[in-house]
N, C-alpha and C positions, 0 to 999 in steps of 0.2 A: 593629626589635627594641628593647624598652625596656632601658634601662641607666641606672646611677647611675655618675657619673664624678667624678674628683677632679682639679682643676687646681692646679698648684704655681706660685706666683708667684716671680719672680727675687729679690724682696726684699719685705719687709713693706709693705703698703699705707699703714699708719699707723705712724710711728716709735714712738708710745707704746704700740702693741699688736702683739704678735709674730704676728699672723695672717698666714699666707702661702699660704692655700688657699681654694678655692671648691669646695664639694660640691654637685652638682646632679643632676637626673634628666632624661632625654630619651627620646623615642621615635624621634628622628632625630638621632643624635650628630653627624654631619658638618654638618648645617644649624646645630644649636645652637652648635657650635664657630665656624662662620662668623659667627654673630650676636655671639658673644663677642669675636671678633677685630675685629669692626667697631665695638664699643662699644654694641651694641643688645641684648645678651643678658641681662645682669644689671647692676645698678648697681655692684656691687663691680668687675666686669671693666671697666666703663666708666671708673671712677675710676682703675683701674690704667693703662689705656690713656692716660688724660689725664696721668698722672704718669710716662709712659714706662717703665712696669714691664711686663715681658714675662711670659708664662706658657706652661707646657707641660702637655700631658695626662699626668698621672702614673699614673693607675689607672682601670680600667673594670671594673664588675661587671655581670653580667646581673641585673636587678631592676627593681622598680617603685618608686612613691612611698613606699610603706611602708618599704622598705629605706633609701631616702634619709632618711627621718624618723628611723629607728633609729640610722643612723650620725651624723646631725646632733645627736641628743639627746646623744651621748657628748661633744660639744664638745672633741674631740681628733683633728681631721683629721690632724695630724702623725703620729700612731700608724699611720695607714693609708697614708702616703705612702712609697713606696719611695725616692724621691729624698732625703727627710729621714733616712730610716733608714740609707741609704748614707753619707750625710755624717756622721751621728753615729757610725757605726762606724768611719769613717776618722779622725775626731777622737780617738776612744778609742785607736786604734792609735798615733797620733802621741804621745799622752800617755804611753802605755805605753813607747814607745821613748825618750821624753825622760827618763822616770823611771829607766830602766835605763842611761842613758848611751849608748843606741845599740847595745848589745851583744845 
């Protein structure tokens, strides 16, 4: 089945750029993930592996390369990442509690 997938890295690949995601397409997701984990799937994942940065599969959508292209053109993978959105919501809650003094 063709799918578009989003990988979330445990930390940014490059400290000067906040990118923490890889968006890709595959007709065999399991095999593609195996390649990414071995460092042979994409250059970005290979660099992450070299730097000891781990990643998890954050999201999967049924779709083809045209969906992958549409999502990539937005240059905002964070928006589609449930991990980042959960972390952002938790930080907002912590700030709200801090502002009210925990009441």
